[in-house]
VEXVEXLUM-142899 format. One record per residue: x, y, z of N, C-alpha, C, O, CB in turn; residue number from 1. Coordinates in pm, 1 decimal. Glycine has a CB too. Example, Ala and Ser with C-alpha at 12.3 -4.5 7.8 and 13.67 -1.06 7.14 Angstrom:
// VEXVEXLUM-142899
+----------+----------+----------+----------+----------+----------+----------+----------+----------+----------+----------+----------+----------+----------+----------+-----+
|      nc1 |      nc2 |      nc3 |     cac1 |     cac2 |     cac3 |      cc1 |      cc2 |      cc3 |      oc1 |      oc2 |      oc3 |     cbc1 |     cbc2 |     cbc3 | num |
+----------+----------+----------+----------+----------+----------+----------+----------+----------+----------+----------+----------+----------+----------+----------+-----+
|   1319.0 |   -569.0 |    780.0 |   1230.0 |   -450.0 |    780.0 |   1320.0 |   -330.0 |    780.0 |   1423.6 |   -331.9 |    846.5 |   1130.8 |   -447.3 |    904.6 |   1 |
|   1285.0 |   -225.0 |    708.0 |   1367.0 |   -106.0 |    714.0 |   1290.0 |      3.0 |    787.0 |   1340.9 |    113.8 |    803.9 |   1408.4 |    -59.8 |    572.5 |   2 |
+----------+----------+----------+----------+----------+----------+----------+----------+----------+----------+----------+----------+----------+----------+----------+-----+
***
This chain:
// VEXVEXLUM-142899
+----------+----------+----------+----------+----------+----------+----------+----------+----------+----------+----------+----------+----------+----------+----------+-----+
|      nc1 |      nc2 |      nc3 |     cac1 |     cac2 |     cac3 |      cc1 |      cc2 |      cc3 |      oc1 |      oc2 |      oc3 |     cbc1 |     cbc2 |     cbc3 | num |
+----------+----------+----------+----------+----------+----------+----------+----------+----------+----------+----------+----------+----------+----------+----------+-----+
|   -673.7 |    936.7 |    976.1 |   -558.5 |    849.7 |    969.0 |   -541.5 |    801.5 |    825.2 |   -638.8 |    769.3 |    757.1 |   -573.2 |    730.5 |   1066.6 |   1 |
|   -416.3 |    797.2 |    780.6 |   -384.5 |    747.4 |    647.3 |   -308.2 |    615.6 |    662.2 |   -227.0 |    599.0 |    753.2 |   -301.0 |    852.3 |    565.7 |   2 |
|   -336.2 |    522.8 |    570.9 |   -260.9 |    397.2 |    566.2 |   -208.5 |    377.3 |    424.7 |   -260.5 |    435.1 |    329.3 |   -349.3 |    276.1 |    610.4 |   3 |
|   -106.0 |    295.5 |    412.4 |    -48.3 |    267.9 |    281.2 |   -108.2 |    137.5 |    228.7 |   -108.7 |     35.5 |    297.6 |    108.1 |    259.3 |    288.5 |   4 |
|   -159.2 |    143.0 |    104.1 |   -222.2 |     25.4 |     43.6 |   -157.8 |     -4.2 |    -91.2 |    -97.3 |     83.6 |   -152.9 |   -374.8 |     46.8 |     27.2 |   5 |
|   -171.2 |   -127.9 |   -136.0 |   -124.3 |   -164.0 |   -270.0 |   -214.8 |    -94.8 |   -371.3 |   -336.8 |   -110.9 |   -367.6 |   -124.1 |   -320.1 |   -291.2 |   6 |
|   -154.8 |    -18.1 |   -461.3 |   -229.3 |     52.9 |   -565.2 |   -233.0 |    -26.5 |   -694.7 |   -335.9 |    -33.1 |   -761.9 |   -167.9 |    190.3 |   -590.2 |   7 |
|   -118.5 |    -87.2 |   -729.5 |   -111.8 |   -166.0 |   -852.2 |     -0.8 |   -268.8 |   -840.5 |     91.4 |   -254.9 |   -760.2 |    -89.1 |    -75.3 |   -975.3 |   8 |
|    -12.1 |   -373.4 |   -923.5 |     86.9 |   -480.4 |   -916.8 |    103.2 |   -545.5 |  -1052.9 |      6.0 |   -573.7 |  -1122.9 |     46.8 |   -585.2 |   -812.0 |   9 |
|    229.0 |   -568.7 |  -1088.5 |    263.0 |   -651.5 |  -1204.6 |    310.5 |   -783.2 |  -1144.4 |    417.6 |   -790.3 |  -1084.2 |    374.7 |   -583.3 |  -1299.9 |  10 |
|    229.9 |   -886.7 |  -1161.4 |    254.4 |  -1013.2 |  -1092.1 |    331.2 |  -1111.8 |  -1179.3 |    281.4 |  -1157.2 |  -1282.3 |    122.7 |  -1075.3 |  -1048.1 |  11 |
|    452.7 |  -1144.1 |  -1136.9 |    536.6 |  -1247.1 |  -1198.2 |    577.0 |  -1214.4 |  -1341.9 |    515.0 |  -1259.6 |  -1438.1 |    464.5 |  -1379.1 |  -1195.6 |  12 |
|    682.1 |  -1135.0 |  -1352.8 |    747.4 |  -1111.3 |  -1481.6 |    893.8 |  -1153.6 |  -1468.2 |    948.1 |  -1161.7 |  -1358.1 |    735.2 |   -960.0 |  -1525.6 |  13 |
|    954.9 |  -1180.0 |  -1581.4 |   1092.0 |  -1230.3 |  -1584.9 |   1189.3 |  -1116.5 |  -1614.0 |   1165.4 |  -1034.3 |  -1702.5 |   1106.3 |  -1341.7 |  -1690.6 |  14 |
|   1298.7 |  -1112.6 |  -1539.2 |   1404.4 |  -1014.2 |  -1563.2 |   1471.5 |  -1045.2 |  -1696.5 |   1517.8 |  -1157.1 |  -1718.4 |   1508.9 |  -1014.2 |  -1447.1 |  15 |
|   1476.8 |   -946.4 |  -1785.3 |   1542.9 |   -964.6 |  -1914.5 |   1684.6 |   -908.7 |  -1914.3 |   1766.5 |   -948.0 |  -1997.3 |   1461.9 |   -898.4 |  -2024.6 |  16 |
|   1714.7 |   -816.3 |  -1820.9 |   1846.7 |   -754.6 |  -1817.7 |   1872.0 |   -697.3 |  -1678.3 |   1779.5 |   -655.9 |  -1608.4 |   1858.9 |   -643.7 |  -1926.1 |  17 |
|   1999.1 |   -696.1 |  -1640.3 |   2043.2 |   -631.3 |  -1516.0 |   2167.1 |   -549.9 |  -1552.3 |   2270.4 |   -606.1 |  -1588.6 |   2074.0 |   -737.7 |  -1399.9 |  18 |
|   2156.5 |   -417.3 |  -1542.5 |   2263.6 |   -327.6 |  -1588.0 |   2318.0 |   -247.0 |  -1470.4 |   2263.9 |   -142.4 |  -1434.5 |   2212.2 |   -232.3 |  -1699.3 |  19 |
|   2424.7 |   -296.9 |  -1411.8 |   2484.4 |   -232.8 |  -1294.1 |   2529.8 |    -89.8 |  -1323.1 |   2523.9 |     -5.1 |  -1233.9 |   2602.7 |   -314.9 |  -1244.5 |  20 |
|   2573.9 |    -61.2 |  -1443.0 |   2631.3 |     69.6 |  -1475.2 |   2529.8 |    173.9 |  -1520.3 |   2566.7 |    288.2 |  -1547.4 |   2733.6 |     53.3 |  -1581.3 |  21 |
|   2402.2 |    136.1 |  -1528.6 |   2298.5 |    233.5 |  -1563.1 |   2270.8 |    319.3 |  -1439.9 |   2298.1 |    277.1 |  -1327.5 |   2167.4 |    162.5 |  -1613.2 |  22 |
|   2217.3 |    438.1 |  -1460.1 |   2201.2 |    535.3 |  -1351.7 |   2107.6 |    487.6 |  -1239.4 |   2118.6 |    536.5 |  -1126.9 |   2149.0 |    664.8 |  -1408.4 |  23 |
|   2018.3 |    395.8 |  -1266.4 |   1927.0 |    345.3 |  -1163.7 |   1787.2 |    324.9 |  -1216.2 |   1755.1 |    374.9 |  -1324.0 |   1923.3 |    439.3 |  -1046.8 |  24 |
|   1702.4 |    253.4 |  -1144.4 |   1561.4 |    235.8 |  -1175.5 |   1529.4 |     96.2 |  -1226.7 |   1616.0 |      8.9 |  -1233.0 |   1518.8 |    337.6 |  -1277.1 |  25 |
|   1402.1 |     77.1 |  -1263.2 |   1356.6 |    -44.6 |  -1330.0 |   1292.1 |     -3.0 |  -1461.4 |   1200.9 |     79.7 |  -1463.7 |   1256.2 |   -126.5 |  -1240.0 |  26 |
|   1339.6 |    -60.1 |  -1569.2 |   1280.6 |    -36.2 |  -1701.0 |   1171.2 |   -139.8 |  -1721.1 |   1194.9 |   -260.0 |  -1708.8 |   1388.6 |    -43.8 |  -1815.8 |  27 |
|   1050.7 |    -91.8 |  -1752.3 |    934.9 |   -179.9 |  -1770.7 |    869.9 |   -146.3 |  -1904.2 |    846.6 |    -29.6 |  -1935.5 |    832.2 |   -164.9 |  -1652.9 |  28 |
|    840.7 |   -250.1 |  -1982.8 |    767.8 |   -235.2 |  -2109.1 |    650.4 |   -138.6 |  -2088.3 |    570.7 |   -156.7 |  -1996.3 |    717.1 |   -374.2 |  -2161.2 |  29 |
|    640.1 |    -37.3 |  -2172.7 |    535.6 |     64.8 |  -2158.8 |    395.5 |      4.6 |  -2158.3 |    306.7 |     56.9 |  -2091.0 |    546.8 |    166.4 |  -2271.0 |  30 |
|    373.8 |   -104.3 |  -2232.3 |    242.1 |   -169.7 |  -2230.6 |    207.7 |   -220.0 |  -2090.6 |     92.5 |   -211.4 |  -2048.0 |    238.7 |   -286.8 |  -2330.9 |  31 |
|    305.7 |   -271.7 |  -2020.1 |    281.1 |   -321.0 |  -1884.3 |    257.3 |   -206.0 |  -1787.3 |    170.2 |   -213.9 |  -1700.6 |    398.9 |   -406.2 |  -1836.3 |  32 |
|    335.4 |    -98.8 |  -1802.5 |    312.2 |     19.5 |  -1718.0 |    169.7 |     69.9 |  -1734.2 |    101.6 |     98.2 |  -1635.6 |    412.0 |    131.6 |  -1752.7 |  33 |
|    125.0 |     81.0 |  -1858.5 |    -10.8 |    129.4 |  -1886.0 |   -116.3 |     36.4 |  -1826.7 |   -210.2 |     81.6 |  -1761.1 |    -32.6 |    143.5 |  -2037.0 |  34 |
|   -100.3 |    -93.5 |  -1850.3 |   -199.4 |   -190.5 |  -1802.3 |   -206.5 |   -193.9 |  -1649.9 |   -313.3 |   -215.1 |  -1592.5 |   -166.6 |   -329.7 |  -1855.5 |  35 |
|    -92.4 |   -173.1 |  -1584.9 |    -88.6 |   -175.0 |  -1438.4 |   -123.3 |    -40.2 |  -1377.1 |   -127.4 |    -25.9 |  -1254.9 |     48.3 |   -217.9 |  -1390.9 |  36 |
|   -148.5 |     58.9 |  -1462.5 |   -182.0 |    192.5 |  -1414.5 |    -66.6 |    254.2 |  -1334.8 |    -88.2 |    326.3 |  -1237.4 |   -308.3 |    187.3 |  -1328.5 |  37 |
|     57.1 |    224.1 |  -1378.5 |    176.0 |    283.5 |  -1317.2 |    225.0 |    396.9 |  -1404.9 |    203.8 |    396.2 |  -1526.1 |    287.8 |    177.6 |  -1296.7 |  38 |
|    290.3 |    494.0 |  -1343.9 |    338.8 |    609.2 |  -1419.2 |    491.5 |    613.5 |  -1416.5 |    555.6 |    557.0 |  -1328.0 |    280.1 |    740.0 |  -1362.2 |  39 |
|    547.1 |    681.3 |  -1514.6 |    691.9 |    697.7 |  -1525.0 |    741.4 |    775.1 |  -1403.6 |    686.3 |    879.6 |  -1368.8 |    731.2 |    770.6 |  -1657.0 |  40 |
|    843.5 |    724.1 |  -1340.9 |    900.8 |    788.3 |  -1222.8 |    836.4 |    747.8 |  -1092.1 |    876.0 |    795.9 |   -986.0 |    891.4 |    934.5 |  -1236.9 |  41 |
|    738.1 |    660.5 |  -1098.1 |    669.3 |    618.3 |   -975.8 |    757.7 |    524.7 |   -892.5 |    824.5 |    436.2 |   -945.9 |    536.3 |    548.4 |  -1010.7 |  42 |
|    756.4 |    545.9 |   -762.8 |    829.5 |    457.3 |   -671.5 |    758.0 |    323.4 |   -665.7 |    636.1 |    317.3 |   -650.0 |    841.4 |    519.9 |   -528.9 |  43 |
|    835.4 |    216.0 |   -678.4 |    780.4 |     81.2 |   -672.4 |    866.9 |     -6.3 |   -582.5 |    984.9 |     21.2 |   -560.9 |    769.8 |     20.1 |   -813.5 |  44 |
|    806.1 |   -111.3 |   -531.4 |    879.6 |   -214.0 |   -459.5 |    890.9 |   -335.0 |   -552.1 |    794.1 |   -374.2 |   -617.3 |    809.1 |   -251.3 |   -323.5 |  45 |
|   1010.7 |   -393.4 |   -556.6 |   1037.6 |   -509.7 |   -639.6 |   1069.5 |   -625.8 |   -546.7 |   1149.6 |   -611.8 |   -454.3 |   1154.8 |   -483.0 |   -740.4 |  46 |
|   1006.5 |   -741.0 |   -571.2 |   1027.4 |   -860.9 |   -491.9 |   1078.9 |   -969.9 |   -584.9 |   1014.4 |  -1002.2 |   -684.8 |    896.1 |   -905.2 |   -419.2 |  47 |
|   1194.4 |  -1026.7 |   -552.7 |   1254.9 |  -1131.6 |   -634.8 |   1214.9 |  -1267.3 |   -577.2 |   1248.3 |  -1298.9 |   -463.0 |   1411.1 |  -1116.7 |   -640.4 |  48 |
|   1143.2 |  -1347.5 |   -656.4 |   1097.0 |  -1477.3 |   -608.1 |   1208.8 |  -1580.4 |   -596.7 |   1194.3 |  -1677.8 |   -522.8 |    989.9 |  -1529.8 |   -699.2 |  49 |
|   1319.6 |  -1561.8 |   -667.6 |   1428.1 |  -1659.0 |   -661.6 |   1511.7 |  -1645.8 |   -533.9 |   1556.4 |  -1746.7 |   -479.4 |   1517.4 |  -1643.7 |   -782.9 |  50 |
|   1533.5 |  -1523.7 |   -485.4 |   1623.4 |  -1507.7 |   -371.2 |   1562.6 |  -1430.3 |   -253.7 |   1629.7 |  -1409.4 |   -152.6 |   1747.8 |  -1438.5 |   -416.2 |  51 |
|   1438.0 |  -1388.2 |   -265.7 |   1371.6 |  -1319.2 |   -155.5 |   1407.7 |  -1172.3 |   -139.5 |   1357.0 |  -1106.5 |    -48.6 |   1402.3 |  -1388.9 |    -30.3 |  52 |
|   1493.3 |  -1119.7 |   -224.7 |   1531.3 |   -977.5 |   -216.1 |   1409.3 |   -888.5 |   -237.7 |   1322.5 |   -918.1 |   -319.9 |   1641.2 |   -943.5 |   -320.2 |  53 |
|   1404.7 |   -779.3 |   -162.4 |   1303.9 |   -674.1 |   -178.9 |   1378.1 |   -542.4 |   -183.8 |   1467.4 |   -517.3 |   -102.9 |   1196.9 |   -675.6 |    -62.9 |  54 |
|   1340.9 |   -457.9 |   -279.4 |   1403.3 |   -326.1 |   -286.9 |   1308.3 |   -229.0 |   -353.0 |   1214.6 |   -268.6 |   -422.4 |   1536.8 |   -332.1 |   -363.8 |  55 |
|   1333.8 |   -100.5 |   -330.5 |   1254.5 |      5.3 |   -390.9 |   1335.8 |     75.6 |   -497.1 |   1457.5 |     89.9 |   -485.0 |   1206.1 |    105.1 |   -285.2 |  56 |
|   1267.0 |    119.5 |   -602.0 |   1327.6 |    195.8 |   -709.5 |   1215.8 |    275.3 |   -775.8 |   1108.0 |    290.1 |   -718.1 |   1402.1 |    102.7 |   -812.5 |  57 |
|   1240.0 |    326.4 |   -895.3 |   1136.9 |    400.5 |   -966.9 |   1130.4 |    350.6 |  -1109.9 |   1226.8 |    294.3 |  -1161.7 |   1164.4 |    552.8 |   -963.1 |  58 |
|   1015.8 |    371.8 |  -1173.3 |    991.7 |    317.5 |  -1306.9 |   1042.0 |    409.4 |  -1417.0 |   1033.9 |    531.8 |  -1406.7 |    844.3 |    291.6 |  -1326.3 |  59 |
|   1094.3 |    347.8 |  -1522.8 |   1120.5 |    418.4 |  -1648.4 |   1063.2 |    332.1 |  -1760.0 |   1059.2 |    209.7 |  -1747.5 |   1275.4 |    446.3 |  -1669.7 |  60 |
|   1018.8 |    394.5 |  -1869.1 |    950.2 |    318.1 |  -1973.3 |   1046.8 |    243.2 |  -2064.9 |   1152.1 |    294.2 |  -2103.2 |    863.8 |    410.4 |  -2055.8 |  61 |
|   1007.7 |    122.0 |  -2098.1 |   1076.2 |     43.9 |  -2199.8 |    994.0 |     45.8 |  -2327.4 |    880.3 |     93.2 |  -2327.8 |   1100.4 |   -101.3 |  -2151.8 |  62 |
|   1050.0 |     -4.6 |  -2434.0 |    980.0 |     -9.8 |  -2562.8 |    852.1 |    -92.7 |  -2550.3 |    849.2 |   -194.7 |  -2481.5 |   1072.1 |    -69.2 |  -2672.7 |  63 |
|    747.3 |    -47.4 |  -2617.5 |    618.8 |   -117.7 |  -2615.6 |    628.7 |   -254.8 |  -2682.4 |    690.8 |   -270.6 |  -2787.5 |    511.7 |    -33.6 |  -2685.1 |  64 |
|    566.2 |   -352.5 |  -2618.9 |    552.8 |   -484.3 |  -2678.8 |    677.6 |   -570.3 |  -2680.8 |    676.1 |   -678.9 |  -2738.6 |    506.2 |   -468.9 |  -2814.2 |  65 |
|    784.9 |   -524.9 |  -2619.7 |    911.0 |   -600.3 |  -2621.3 |    927.6 |   -688.6 |  -2497.4 |   1011.4 |   -778.7 |  -2497.2 |   1028.8 |   -504.2 |  -2631.7 |  66 |
|    849.3 |   -664.1 |  -2392.6 |    858.8 |   -744.6 |  -2271.6 |    980.5 |   -713.6 |  -2186.3 |   1019.9 |   -794.4 |  -2102.1 |    860.2 |   -888.2 |  -2307.9 |  67 |
|   1040.3 |   -597.1 |  -2207.5 |   1161.5 |   -562.5 |  -2133.5 |   1132.2 |   -537.2 |  -1986.1 |   1041.8 |   -461.4 |  -1950.9 |   1227.4 |   -439.8 |  -2194.9 |  68 |
|   1211.1 |   -602.8 |  -1900.5 |   1211.1 |   -578.3 |  -1756.4 |   1358.1 |   -575.9 |  -1716.0 |   1421.1 |   -681.0 |  -1704.5 |   1127.9 |   -689.0 |  -1675.4 |  69 |
|   1412.3 |   -457.4 |  -1694.7 |   1554.2 |   -443.7 |  -1664.4 |   1572.8 |   -374.1 |  -1530.4 |   1515.9 |   -267.7 |  -1505.6 |   1626.4 |   -366.0 |  -1775.7 |  70 |
|   1652.4 |   -435.1 |  -1445.5 |   1688.8 |   -372.4 |  -1319.2 |   1821.0 |   -300.9 |  -1342.4 |   1917.7 |   -360.1 |  -1390.3 |   1699.1 |   -477.7 |  -1201.9 |  71 |
|   1823.7 |   -173.3 |  -1307.9 |   1937.5 |    -88.2 |  -1339.5 |   2003.6 |    -34.1 |  -1213.5 |   1939.9 |    -21.5 |  -1109.0 |   1893.9 |     26.5 |  -1428.7 |  72 |
|   2131.8 |     -2.3 |  -1224.7 |   2205.6 |     56.1 |  -1113.2 |   2238.3 |    -47.2 |  -1007.1 |   2239.1 |   -166.9 |  -1035.7 |   2126.6 |    169.5 |  -1051.7 |  73 |
|   2265.6 |     -2.5 |   -883.9 |   2308.9 |    -93.1 |   -777.9 |   2214.1 |   -210.0 |   -751.9 |   2259.1 |   -317.6 |   -712.6 |   2326.2 |    -16.2 |   -652.2 |  74 |
|   2084.1 |   -191.1 |   -773.0 |   1988.4 |   -300.5 |   -749.9 |   2010.9 |   -417.2 |   -845.6 |   1960.7 |   -527.0 |   -821.7 |   1845.3 |   -249.1 |   -764.5 |  75 |
|   2086.0 |   -394.6 |   -953.9 |   2115.9 |   -503.2 |  -1048.2 |   2189.8 |   -617.1 |   -978.5 |   2189.2 |   -729.9 |  -1027.9 |   2199.6 |   -450.6 |  -1166.2 |  76 |
|   2252.7 |   -589.9 |   -865.9 |   2321.5 |   -695.2 |   -790.1 |   2223.1 |   -787.3 |   -717.7 |   2261.2 |   -893.9 |   -669.3 |   2417.6 |   -632.7 |   -688.9 |  77 |
|   2097.7 |   -746.2 |   -710.6 |   1997.7 |   -823.1 |   -637.4 |   1917.4 |   -918.8 |   -726.0 |   1831.4 |   -991.8 |   -676.8 |   1903.7 |   -729.2 |   -567.7 |  78 |
|   1945.6 |   -918.2 |   -857.1 |   1872.1 |  -1002.2 |   -952.1 |   1968.5 |  -1062.9 |  -1053.9 |   2083.7 |  -1021.6 |  -1067.2 |   1762.0 |   -920.2 |  -1024.2 |  79 |
|   1916.6 |  -1161.9 |  -1124.3 |   1985.2 |  -1220.4 |  -1238.7 |   1885.2 |  -1225.5 |  -1353.9 |   1766.9 |  -1249.7 |  -1330.3 |   2042.4 |  -1363.5 |  -1205.3 |  80 |
|   1929.3 |  -1203.5 |  -1477.6 |   1837.0 |  -1225.2 |  -1589.2 |   1775.1 |  -1364.7 |  -1578.3 |   1844.3 |  -1463.1 |  -1552.4 |   1910.1 |  -1208.2 |  -1725.7 |  81 |
|   1645.2 |  -1370.6 |  -1598.3 |   1571.7 |  -1495.6 |  -1583.8 |   1498.5 |  -1507.6 |  -1452.0 |   1406.1 |  -1588.2 |  -1440.9 |   1664.7 |  -1610.4 |  -1598.6 |  82 |
|   1537.0 |  -1429.1 |  -1350.3 |   1465.1 |  -1430.7 |  -1222.6 |   1322.1 |  -1381.4 |  -1243.9 |   1296.1 |  -1301.5 |  -1333.9 |   1538.1 |  -1343.0 |  -1116.5 |  83 |
|   1231.6 |  -1428.6 |  -1162.0 |   1092.2 |  -1384.8 |  -1164.4 |   1070.4 |  -1285.3 |  -1051.7 |   1111.5 |  -1308.6 |   -938.1 |    994.7 |  -1505.6 |  -1151.4 |  84 |
|   1004.7 |  -1173.2 |  -1084.4 |    979.6 |  -1068.9 |   -985.3 |    833.1 |  -1029.2 |   -983.3 |    756.7 |  -1060.5 |  -1074.6 |   1066.3 |   -946.8 |  -1013.1 |  85 |
|    796.4 |   -959.9 |   -877.8 |    667.3 |   -892.7 |   -864.7 |    699.4 |   -745.6 |   -842.9 |    788.4 |   -712.2 |   -764.6 |    579.2 |   -953.0 |   -745.8 |  86 |
|    626.9 |   -656.9 |   -912.1 |    647.0 |   -512.4 |   -899.5 |    518.1 |   -452.8 |   -844.6 |    410.6 |   -473.4 |   -900.8 |    686.1 |   -446.5 |  -1037.6 |  87 |
|    529.4 |   -377.8 |   -733.0 |    411.2 |   -321.0 |   -668.5 |    426.7 |   -171.5 |   -644.9 |    534.7 |   -123.7 |   -610.4 |    384.2 |   -391.7 |   -536.5 |  88 |
|    317.8 |    -98.9 |   -663.8 |    314.5 |     41.8 |   -625.7 |    212.4 |     57.0 |   -513.2 |    121.8 |    -24.8 |   -497.6 |    278.9 |    133.9 |   -748.2 |  89 |
|    229.2 |    162.3 |   -436.4 |    146.1 |    183.6 |   -318.3 |     90.2 |    325.2 |   -318.7 |    139.8 |    412.5 |   -390.0 |    226.6 |    157.8 |   -189.4 |  90 |
|    -13.0 |    347.0 |   -238.8 |    -73.0 |    479.6 |   -226.5 |   -119.1 |    498.3 |    -82.0 |   -144.7 |    401.8 |    -10.0 |   -192.4 |    497.6 |   -326.7 |  91 |
|   -128.8 |    624.5 |    -41.9 |   -185.9 |    656.9 |     88.0 |   -336.5 |    674.8 |     72.4 |   -383.6 |    734.5 |    -24.5 |   -120.4 |    784.8 |    147.9 |  92 |
|   -410.4 |    622.7 |    168.2 |   -556.7 |    633.6 |    164.0 |   -609.7 |    643.1 |    306.2 |   -546.7 |    596.6 |    401.2 |   -620.4 |    512.2 |     89.4 |  93 |
|   -725.6 |    703.7 |    318.3 |   -793.3 |    699.3 |    447.3 |   -845.2 |    557.6 |    467.7 |   -851.0 |    479.3 |    372.8 |   -909.7 |    804.4 |    454.9 |  94 |
|   -882.7 |    524.4 |    589.9 |   -938.2 |    391.6 |    616.0 |  -1060.9 |    365.1 |    528.5 |  -1077.4 |    255.6 |    474.8 |   -975.0 |    377.3 |    764.6 |  95 |
|  -1145.5 |    465.3 |    515.1 |  -1267.3 |    449.5 |    434.1 |  -1232.7 |    428.1 |    286.6 |  -1290.5 |    340.8 |    221.8 |  -1358.7 |    573.3 |    449.5 |  96 |
|  -1138.8 |    506.9 |    233.1 |  -1095.5 |    488.4 |     93.9 |  -1036.2 |    348.8 |     74.2 |  -1063.6 |    282.3 |    -25.8 |   -991.9 |    596.5 |     54.2 |  97 |
|   -955.6 |    305.7 |    169.6 |   -889.3 |    175.9 |    159.1 |   -989.7 |     60.7 |    157.6 |   -969.8 |    -38.4 |     87.3 |   -791.4 |    157.6 |    274.5 |  98 |
|  -1095.0 |     73.4 |    233.3 |  -1195.9 |    -34.0 |    239.1 |  -1264.7 |    -54.4 |    103.8 |  -1308.4 |   -165.1 |     72.3 |  -1301.2 |     -2.0 |    346.6 |  99 |
|  -1274.0 |     50.6 |     25.4 |  -1345.7 |     43.3 |   -102.0 |  -1254.1 |     37.7 |   -223.8 |  -1302.1 |     24.5 |   -336.3 |  -1436.9 |    161.0 |   -114.9 | 100 |
|  -1124.4 |     47.5 |   -203.1 |  -1030.6 |     55.1 |   -315.1 |  -1000.8 |    -83.6 |   -371.6 |   -985.2 |   -180.0 |   -296.6 |   -900.4 |    123.1 |   -271.2 | 101 |
|   -993.2 |    -92.6 |   -503.3 |   -956.5 |   -216.1 |   -572.4 |   -828.7 |   -189.8 |   -651.6 |   -830.5 |   -110.3 |   -745.6 |  -1072.4 |   -265.9 |   -666.4 | 102 |
|   -718.9 |   -254.0 |   -616.3 |   -593.4 |   -230.4 |   -688.8 |   -599.2 |   -286.5 |   -830.9 |   -678.1 |   -376.2 |   -860.5 |   -475.8 |   -293.2 |   -613.0 | 103 |
|   -515.3 |   -232.7 |   -916.9 |   -498.8 |   -285.5 |  -1052.2 |   -389.7 |   -391.6 |  -1045.7 |   -276.2 |   -362.0 |  -1008.2 |   -462.9 |   -171.4 |  -1156.0 | 104 |
|   -423.4 |   -514.4 |  -1081.8 |   -327.1 |   -624.0 |  -1080.1 |   -328.1 |   -688.7 |  -1217.2 |   -433.3 |   -726.9 |  -1268.6 |   -360.2 |   -728.2 |   -968.2 | 105 |
|   -207.6 |   -700.8 |  -1277.0 |   -198.0 |   -764.8 |  -1407.6 |   -111.5 |   -890.2 |  -1396.1 |    -25.3 |   -900.6 |  -1308.9 |   -139.6 |   -666.8 |  -1513.3 | 106 |
|   -136.8 |   -984.8 |  -1486.4 |    -69.3 |  -1114.3 |  -1486.6 |    -12.1 |  -1141.4 |  -1626.1 |    -71.4 |  -1216.6 |  -1703.3 |   -167.0 |  -1228.0 |  -1443.8 | 107 |
|    101.7 |  -1081.3 |  -1658.6 |    161.0 |  -1106.0 |  -1790.2 |    207.4 |  -1251.6 |  -1804.0 |    223.2 |  -1323.0 |  -1704.9 |    279.4 |  -1010.4 |  -1813.8 | 108 |
|    228.6 |  -1293.1 |  -1927.7 |    286.4 |  -1423.3 |  -1955.9 |    430.1 |  -1423.2 |  -1901.0 |    509.7 |  -1336.9 |  -1938.0 |    283.2 |  -1455.2 |  -2110.7 | 109 |
|    463.4 |  -1517.6 |  -1814.4 |    596.2 |  -1518.4 |  -1751.4 |    710.7 |  -1544.7 |  -1850.4 |    825.0 |  -1507.4 |  -1824.0 |    599.6 |  -1623.2 |  -1642.3 | 110 |
|    680.8 |  -1607.4 |  -1961.7 |    786.3 |  -1636.8 |  -2059.5 |    815.8 |  -1519.7 |  -2150.3 |    929.7 |  -1500.7 |  -2192.9 |    748.1 |  -1755.7 |  -2143.0 | 111 |
|    712.8 |  -1440.3 |  -2180.5 |    730.4 |  -1328.6 |  -2274.9 |    719.4 |  -1191.0 |  -2209.6 |    757.6 |  -1090.6 |  -2269.7 |    628.3 |  -1338.9 |  -2385.1 | 112 |
|    667.7 |  -1186.1 |  -2087.6 |    639.7 |  -1059.0 |  -2019.2 |    537.5 |   -975.3 |  -2095.6 |    534.7 |   -853.0 |  -2081.6 |    768.9 |   -978.9 |  -2001.0 | 113 |
|    455.4 |  -1039.0 |  -2174.4 |    354.1 |   -965.3 |  -2252.7 |    215.8 |  -1006.5 |  -2206.7 |    197.4 |  -1113.7 |  -2149.0 |    370.3 |   -991.5 |  -2405.6 | 114 |
|    119.7 |   -921.0 |  -2232.5 |    -18.1 |   -946.8 |  -2190.1 |    -95.5 |  -1031.9 |  -2289.0 |   -199.3 |  -1088.1 |  -2254.2 |    -90.4 |   -816.9 |  -2169.0 | 115 |
|    -46.8 |  -1042.1 |  -2411.4 |   -119.1 |  -1114.7 |  -2515.5 |    -88.5 |  -1264.3 |  -2517.7 |   -136.4 |  -1336.8 |  -2604.8 |    -86.8 |  -1055.5 |  -2649.3 | 116 |
|     -8.8 |  -1309.7 |  -2421.8 |     21.7 |  -1451.4 |  -2411.5 |    122.8 |  -1492.1 |  -2511.9 |    160.6 |  -1609.2 |  -2517.4 |   -100.9 |  -1533.7 |  -2427.5 | 117 |
+----------+----------+----------+----------+----------+----------+----------+----------+----------+----------+----------+----------+----------+----------+----------+-----+
***
């Protein structure tokens, strides 16, 4: 039996941009993608702490060290710049793998979206 588990999480970052006319996805500072062990094109779930919205999209890289977190395409209607979100990726695992797995969770500075505070 396989179950879905949290693989990685970027906990509490601030939306810097919402671009309705972009083709789609979430742009995330490459430093955060690396630290969270997320890959370009990976499916993620986004949770908006201001309004409770949850949606799925995929990651695209933003410039390193800039703290960019942009929701693109139709999902841009679910956020406002300044909203705080959580970004999570998931993986399939056997019960035994899941019992021993430790997800990668990062806690960037909520004001800058950077890891260096």
